[in-house]
N, C-alpha and C positions, 0 to 999 in steps of 0.2 A: 573490444572483446568482452569487457565486463558488461557493457550495455546490452550486447546481444544475449549474453547469458541471462541477464535480468528479464529481458523480453520473453525468452523461451520459458523461464520459470513461471512468469505470470500466465502465459498461455497454458502451460501444463496444469496449473492450479485451477484455471477456469474450466478446463476439460474435466478435471476430477470433480469439480463442484457440480457439473451438469452431466455427470456420467450416466445417470439413470435416464435422463431425457434423450441422450445420444443413443443409448442402447434401445430404448423404445422406438426411436425413429428408425434405427437400422432394422429392427424386427418388422416394423410396418412396411418399409420399402421392400424387404425381402419377401414378405407375405404377398404383397401386391404383384411383385414380379413373378412369383411362383403361380399365382392365380391366373395371370395373363398367359403364361406358358401353357397351363393346363387347358384353358379354354380355346387356345389356338388349334385349328384343325391340323392334323398331320399332313405333311406334303410328301408325296411319293415321286421318286425320280425314275424315269425310264430313258434308256439310251439305245442307240443303234449305231453301228459302224457302217459307213458308206465309202465306196471307192469312187472318187471323182477325178477323172483325168483332166485336171486343170491345165496340164502342160499343152494339150492339144489346142487349147483356146488362147492361153497367154503367150506361150513361147513363139508362135509365128508372128505375133505382134511385137515381140521384144528381141527378135533375132538381130544380132550384130550390135546390140546396145551394151554399154559397160555395166549398167545397173540392171540386173535380172530380178524378176519378181520373187520376193521373199515369202516366208510362211504367212505373214500378216496379209500380204497382198492376195495370196491365194485364198485365204479364208474369207477375205472381204469379197472376192469374186464369187466364191461359192455361196456366200450368204446372199449376194445379189440375185443369183440364179434360183436358190432354193427358198429362202425366206422372203420372197416377194409378197407384196400385199395381196395380189390375186390368189396366190397359192395358200396364204394363211386364211383368207376369207373362205376358200373352198374347204380347207381343213376344219375351220370352226363349224361350218355347216354340216360336214360329213360326220364329224365326231359328236356333234350336239353340244358343243361348248357354249352355244348361244341360247340354250334352252330357257334360261332365266331372263333373257333380254326382253324388255317390254317395248322398246322403241329402236329406231335406227341408231340413235345416239348411243344407247346401251350396247348395241352390237358393235359399233365402231370402237368403243372403249374396250370391249372384250378382244377385238382383233388387235388393237394396240398392245394390250397386256400380253397376249400370246406371242406377238412378235418380239417383245422384250424378254419373255421367259425362254423362248427357244434359243439354244446356244449351239454353236459349231466350233469345235476345237480340233487342233491337229492331234492325231493319234500316235505320233512318234515315228511314222513311216511315210514315205512319199505317197501323195495322192490318197491317203487313208485318213478319214476324218470321223469324229464322234459327234453325233447329233443327240442333244439332251433336251428333255422337257419335264417340267414338274407340275403336279396337279394334286388336289386333295383326293382324287379318285385314282387308285393305282391302275385299274383297268382302263380308264380313260387316258391316262398318261401313256400307257403302253400302246393303245390304239392310235393316239395322235402321232407318236413317233413312227409307227408302222405305216400309217397313211401318208405321212410326209415323205418317208423313204420311198414308198411306192410311187408317189407323184414324181419324185426325182428320177426314178428309173424310167417312167413313161416319157418324161420330157427328154431324157437322154436318147430315146429311140426316135425322137422327132426330127433328128438331123442336126446339122451344124448351123443352119441359118439363124435360129433363135439364139444360139450361143454366140454367134458372131455379132448379132445386134446388141446383145447384152454386153459383150466385150467392148463394142464401140462406145456404148454409153459410159462404161467404166473408164475407158481411155479419155473420153470427152471430159469427165470430171477431173481426171489427172491433168489434162492440158490446161484446164481452167486454173488450177493451182499454180502451175508453172507460168501461166500468163500473168497472174498476179505478181509473181516474183520478178518477171521481166519488167512489169510496170514500176516496181520498186527500184529496180536497177536503173531504169530510165530516169526516174526522179533523182536518184543519187548523182547520176552523171550530169543532169541539168544543174543540180545544186553545186556540183564541183566546178562547172564552167562559169557560173555566176560568181562563185566565191574566189576562184583563182585566175580569173581572166587577166587581171593586171598584175600578176605576181612577178616580182623581179628579185634577183639575189641581193639587191641593195636594201632590202627591207629589214635586215638585221638577222640576229641569231634565230629568230622564230621561223626563218625560212625553211630550214631543214626539217623541223618538226611538222610544219604544214605540208611539206613535200612527202614526208612519210605517211601522213594521213591521206594524202591524195593517192599514193600508190596503193594503200589498203583499200580505198574506195574502188579504184579501178580493178584490182584483183577480185574483189567481191562481185563487181558487175560482170566481169568476164566469166566467173564461175557460174553465176545465175544465168548468163547468156547460154553457156554450154548446156545447162540443165534444160533450158527452154528448147534448144535445138534437139536434145535427146527426146523430149516429150513430143516435139513436132514430128520426128521420124516415126515414133511409135504410133502416133495418131494417123499418119499417112498410111502406114501399113494396115492399120485397122480399117481405114476406108477402102483400101484396095482389096482387102480380104472380103469385105462385105459386098463390094461390087461384083467380084467374081463368084461369090457364093450364090447370089440370086438377084434378079432384077425385081426388087421387092417393093411393096407400097411404101416402105420406109425410105424411098429414094428422096423424098422431100426433106426428110431429116438429114440425109447424107449431104444434100446440096447446102443446107444451112451450116452443117459442120465443115464442109469444104470452104465456105466463105469465111468462117471463123479461122480456119487453118491459114488461108491466104492472108488474113489480117495479121496473124502472128508472124508469118513469113516476112511480110513487109516491115514489121517492127524490128525483127531480127536483122534484116538487111540494113535498116537505118542505124542500128547499133554498130554494125560492122564499119559503116562509113564514118561513124563518130570515133 
């Protein structure tokens, strides 16, 4: 205790001895920060509220499933439809955000920046969302939001085919995540079989602890297997919805997705047999 007090006293004396240097440093840092704030251009925010019936896209794919799409899933789906790269490229060209671009690389950087700046958030009510954009020019920020909202309205009139294709891509990404989980479950089961293939009660007190660990591994594997089955059913509904919506040039993509689904089915059946 006495040693700590002595160290604190030495530190206080050092601070007092260099008080003017510390004060000058604080003033210099404060002045530099103030100058940086002053020279930064003001950024203006424009926002618009849009009504997007994501239920009509997601709910048919998720009917009968225990896990229903939450707010984050809906926003991710809406972002996929609205803030797609083709839409943002068209927005950049329409509003003139690429006026200072001198090359294709400059334009690509501007498009990437706009995609990061655009935000979609829930507005507190079902199917109502807020679209936000910030820019140094208030008129340009307002125009960008208006153009993007208009593009969304036009795409909504184009029918359900594009929405179905986008939903299929979204589900495709989800099934990939669950497929990875299924692979991890398979690896755990394989490890379990190798580790406990010769297990007998005569091995001592450690038997029950190892059996408890085995049960935990099996429970986790079964849980992840059910998740994979849930994703499989959602993906199957997405494919069926796409096929009935239109015989589209995207049929090749559907065939590839069907093959992927068949592979997941086979692996799930293998898990059941194990």
